KEVOZA-791186 format. One record per residue (C-alpha): residue number from 0; x, y, z. Coordinates in pm, whole numbers. Layout:
N
ATOM | i | east | north | up
ATOM | NUM | X | Y | Z
...
***
This chain:
231
ATOM | i | east | north | up
ATOM | 0 | 1077 | -292 | 467
ATOM | 1 | 1152 | -596 | 291
ATOM | 2 | 856 | -781 | 442
ATOM | 3 | 650 | -468 | 380
ATOM | 4 | 731 | -518 | -3
ATOM | 5 | 715 | -900 | -17
ATOM | 6 | 364 | -878 | 149
ATOM | 7 | 270 | -646 | -120
ATOM | 8 | 453 | -824 | -412
ATOM | 9 | 221 | -1128 | -284
ATOM | 10 | -94 | -948 | -312
ATOM | 11 | -38 | -799 | -636
ATOM | 12 | 1 | -1133 | -785
ATOM | 13 | -291 | -1259 | -654
ATOM | 14 | -532 | -934 | -714
ATOM | 15 | -405 | -992 | -1118
ATOM | 16 | -690 | -1216 | -1092
ATOM | 17 | -888 | -1098 | -886
ATOM | 18 | -984 | -772 | -900
ATOM | 19 | -1145 | -525 | -570
ATOM | 20 | -1206 | -176 | -545
ATOM | 21 | -923 | -107 | -347
ATOM | 22 | -673 | -299 | -493
ATOM | 23 | -562 | -315 | -157
ATOM | 24 | -257 | -107 | -193
ATOM | 25 | -298 | -112 | -557
ATOM | 26 | -185 | -362 | -786
ATOM | 27 | -515 | -545 | -883
ATOM | 28 | -586 | -219 | -1092
ATOM | 29 | -435 | -420 | -1398
ATOM | 30 | -760 | -570 | -1465
ATOM | 31 | -956 | -222 | -1450
ATOM | 32 | -651 | -143 | -1693
ATOM | 33 | -784 | -432 | -1925
ATOM | 34 | -1152 | -356 | -1978
ATOM | 35 | -1270 | -145 | -2236
ATOM | 36 | -1184 | 200 | -2204
ATOM | 37 | -1419 | 395 | -2434
ATOM | 38 | -1571 | 635 | -2190
ATOM | 39 | -1489 | 960 | -2287
ATOM | 40 | -1440 | 1077 | -1930
ATOM | 41 | -1494 | 962 | -1528
ATOM | 42 | -1858 | 915 | -1463
ATOM | 43 | -1933 | 1099 | -1197
ATOM | 44 | -2297 | 1148 | -1170
ATOM | 45 | -2408 | 827 | -966
ATOM | 46 | -2162 | 885 | -649
ATOM | 47 | -2175 | 1096 | -344
ATOM | 48 | -1826 | 1170 | -342
ATOM | 49 | -1714 | 1305 | -707
ATOM | 50 | -1319 | 1259 | -745
ATOM | 51 | -1142 | 1532 | -925
ATOM | 52 | -1131 | 1612 | -1290
ATOM | 53 | -928 | 1391 | -1510
ATOM | 54 | -654 | 1660 | -1597
ATOM | 55 | -581 | 1761 | -1222
ATOM | 56 | -521 | 1349 | -1155
ATOM | 57 | -293 | 1333 | -1447
ATOM | 58 | -115 | 1611 | -1330
ATOM | 59 | -64 | 1441 | -959
ATOM | 60 | -41 | 1085 | -1081
ATOM | 61 | 173 | 930 | -1367
ATOM | 62 | -129 | 738 | -1518
ATOM | 63 | -258 | 803 | -1870
ATOM | 64 | -604 | 951 | -1888
ATOM | 65 | -737 | 598 | -2092
ATOM | 66 | -595 | 447 | -1731
ATOM | 67 | -762 | 659 | -1484
ATOM | 68 | -1098 | 614 | -1675
ATOM | 69 | -1041 | 216 | -1619
ATOM | 70 | -921 | 279 | -1246
ATOM | 71 | -1217 | 485 | -1162
ATOM | 72 | -1483 | 229 | -1363
ATOM | 73 | -1343 | -38 | -1128
ATOM | 74 | -1354 | 123 | -792
ATOM | 75 | -1685 | 328 | -853
ATOM | 76 | -1827 | -56 | -968
ATOM | 77 | -1738 | -207 | -602
ATOM | 78 | -1756 | 132 | -423
ATOM | 79 | -2050 | 309 | -567
ATOM | 80 | -2033 | 574 | -337
ATOM | 81 | -1686 | 709 | -389
ATOM | 82 | -1577 | 625 | -24
ATOM | 83 | -1468 | 312 | 172
ATOM | 84 | -1443 | 345 | 508
ATOM | 85 | -1151 | 146 | 735
ATOM | 86 | -1413 | -180 | 814
ATOM | 87 | -1489 | -225 | 432
ATOM | 88 | -1169 | -165 | 361
ATOM | 89 | -1008 | -466 | 647
ATOM | 90 | -1340 | -714 | 452
ATOM | 91 | -1194 | -664 | 127
ATOM | 92 | -843 | -707 | 218
ATOM | 93 | -880 | -1018 | 443
ATOM | 94 | -995 | -1227 | 145
ATOM | 95 | -660 | -1195 | 3
ATOM | 96 | -523 | -1344 | 274
ATOM | 97 | -751 | -1646 | 428
ATOM | 98 | -473 | -1793 | 572
ATOM | 99 | -410 | -1557 | 830
ATOM | 100 | -530 | -1249 | 974
ATOM | 101 | -508 | -945 | 799
ATOM | 102 | -700 | -682 | 1012
ATOM | 103 | -428 | -498 | 1188
ATOM | 104 | -211 | -463 | 906
ATOM | 105 | -492 | -356 | 692
ATOM | 106 | -571 | -108 | 927
ATOM | 107 | -232 | 29 | 948
ATOM | 108 | -228 | 11 | 526
ATOM | 109 | -551 | 216 | 526
ATOM | 110 | -381 | 477 | 748
ATOM | 111 | -152 | 526 | 505
ATOM | 112 | -426 | 590 | 197
ATOM | 113 | -592 | 755 | 393
ATOM | 114 | -417 | 1103 | 320
ATOM | 115 | -651 | 1327 | 440
ATOM | 116 | -728 | 1160 | 769
ATOM | 117 | -1064 | 1189 | 732
ATOM | 118 | -1151 | 803 | 808
ATOM | 119 | -1240 | 709 | 463
ATOM | 120 | -1038 | 610 | 121
ATOM | 121 | -1131 | 860 | -149
ATOM | 122 | -1057 | 777 | -538
ATOM | 123 | -793 | 1057 | -502
ATOM | 124 | -625 | 905 | -233
ATOM | 125 | -624 | 542 | -360
ATOM | 126 | -489 | 650 | -689
ATOM | 127 | -219 | 898 | -594
ATOM | 128 | -85 | 616 | -325
ATOM | 129 | -99 | 361 | -609
ATOM | 130 | 82 | 570 | -852
ATOM | 131 | 357 | 597 | -603
ATOM | 132 | 361 | 232 | -568
ATOM | 133 | 422 | 116 | -902
ATOM | 134 | 532 | 379 | -1085
ATOM | 135 | 690 | 631 | -864
ATOM | 136 | 1108 | 688 | -810
ATOM | 137 | 1240 | 479 | -597
ATOM | 138 | 1273 | 796 | -305
ATOM | 139 | 908 | 815 | -353
ATOM | 140 | 779 | 480 | -279
ATOM | 141 | 1019 | 495 | 43
ATOM | 142 | 890 | 796 | 171
ATOM | 143 | 529 | 608 | 130
ATOM | 144 | 682 | 314 | 307
ATOM | 145 | 816 | 552 | 564
ATOM | 146 | 430 | 691 | 617
ATOM | 147 | 324 | 341 | 686
ATOM | 148 | 603 | 255 | 912
ATOM | 149 | 530 | 609 | 1083
ATOM | 150 | 200 | 533 | 1275
ATOM | 151 | 159 | 798 | 1494
ATOM | 152 | 256 | 1019 | 1207
ATOM | 153 | 485 | 1259 | 1422
ATOM | 154 | 816 | 1187 | 1155
ATOM | 155 | 962 | 947 | 1300
ATOM | 156 | 995 | 584 | 1291
ATOM | 157 | 1039 | 381 | 1706
ATOM | 158 | 1128 | 52 | 1722
ATOM | 159 | 748 | -35 | 1829
ATOM | 160 | 631 | 79 | 1566
ATOM | 161 | 814 | -123 | 1342
ATOM | 162 | 714 | -411 | 1526
ATOM | 163 | 383 | -335 | 1527
ATOM | 164 | 396 | -344 | 1142
ATOM | 165 | 639 | -654 | 1147
ATOM | 166 | 411 | -866 | 1373
ATOM | 167 | 110 | -771 | 1182
ATOM | 168 | 277 | -882 | 867
ATOM | 169 | 345 | -1172 | 1019
ATOM | 170 | 10 | -1229 | 1136
ATOM | 171 | -137 | -1156 | 789
ATOM | 172 | 109 | -1433 | 602
ATOM | 173 | -70 | -1702 | 866
ATOM | 174 | 133 | -1955 | 1099
ATOM | 175 | 115 | -2231 | 796
ATOM | 176 | 378 | -2110 | 556
ATOM | 177 | 667 | -2299 | 498
ATOM | 178 | 934 | -2288 | 671
ATOM | 179 | 753 | -2281 | 968
ATOM | 180 | 787 | -1883 | 1166
ATOM | 181 | 870 | -1903 | 1516
ATOM | 182 | 675 | -1643 | 1707
ATOM | 183 | 974 | -1452 | 1847
ATOM | 184 | 1125 | -1398 | 1467
ATOM | 185 | 955 | -1063 | 1439
ATOM | 186 | 1142 | -907 | 1744
ATOM | 187 | 1460 | -1065 | 1580
ATOM | 188 | 1363 | -907 | 1256
ATOM | 189 | 1337 | -587 | 1394
ATOM | 190 | 1611 | -589 | 1627
ATOM | 191 | 1865 | -650 | 1367
ATOM | 192 | 1722 | -381 | 1109
ATOM | 193 | 1629 | -79 | 1356
ATOM | 194 | 2005 | -107 | 1509
ATOM | 195 | 2122 | -79 | 1113
ATOM | 196 | 1851 | 193 | 1067
ATOM | 197 | 1920 | 404 | 1384
ATOM | 198 | 2241 | 560 | 1288
ATOM | 199 | 2290 | 784 | 1575
ATOM | 200 | 2163 | 590 | 1819
ATOM | 201 | 1860 | 799 | 1938
ATOM | 202 | 1592 | 580 | 1969
ATOM | 203 | 1409 | 678 | 1657
ATOM | 204 | 1493 | 622 | 1295
ATOM | 205 | 1434 | 971 | 1097
ATOM | 206 | 1326 | 973 | 683
ATOM | 207 | 1714 | 1026 | 623
ATOM | 208 | 1812 | 749 | 798
ATOM | 209 | 1514 | 496 | 680
ATOM | 210 | 1582 | 600 | 298
ATOM | 211 | 1936 | 544 | 307
ATOM | 212 | 1980 | 230 | 484
ATOM | 213 | 1728 | 118 | 231
ATOM | 214 | 1903 | 264 | -60
ATOM | 215 | 2191 | 53 | 53
ATOM | 216 | 2005 | -305 | 98
ATOM | 217 | 2000 | -528 | -240
ATOM | 218 | 1706 | -727 | -99
ATOM | 219 | 1470 | -427 | -70
ATOM | 220 | 1594 | -271 | -392
ATOM | 221 | 1489 | -583 | -565
ATOM | 222 | 1140 | -608 | -383
ATOM | 223 | 1062 | -280 | -536
ATOM | 224 | 1118 | -349 | -867
ATOM | 225 | 846 | -681 | -800
ATOM | 226 | 574 | -342 | -856
ATOM | 227 | 693 | -211 | -1182
ATOM | 228 | 504 | -285 | -1469
ATOM | 229 | 188 | -434 | -1294
ATOM | 230 | -54 | -211 | -1507
***
């Protein structure tokens, strides 16, 4: 969990100076927010997928009307169709981690943003996930992270799922990091953390076990604070 938050925080800092329509988990939105916000409403005429109205998105997120306008202009600028498929998501996301292979992690991240599981990310999917990551409560952020780890979406995290996410993060961060990462490091990290989370030793981690363990881990709580005040 801490590694996920660390990866996202590295990405966030990079995206503050290099925006993209996805914000790849959401924080390059800072650049969109700083742009001119004179438009009176979302401009919907040139896209195939039309987002929900501003009023509804305001009730579903913690963004102001002005912020939603800025976010949408940035999204539409690079994604004029209003939709992002997985391959496009992977291509854009990988640009921010040239030293490693972000393909697998981008796949997992795409599935976490693709709320309705239709194979594409709408502006609504993007901005709702972004709102949770940047302005959600601790519990909301942890629920989002649990959904990321729960690859098959059955309501549980297995050790295999946790290892798949962890390996993808190590691959994304690259093998030229300092200090050098040993090949067995992801497995050792998962063994240690999974044992701590799986309190009843039934071989899976529930959402309750996940949240309770994360809330008691100081490093995880500190890493979550990196998301605050990005926009």
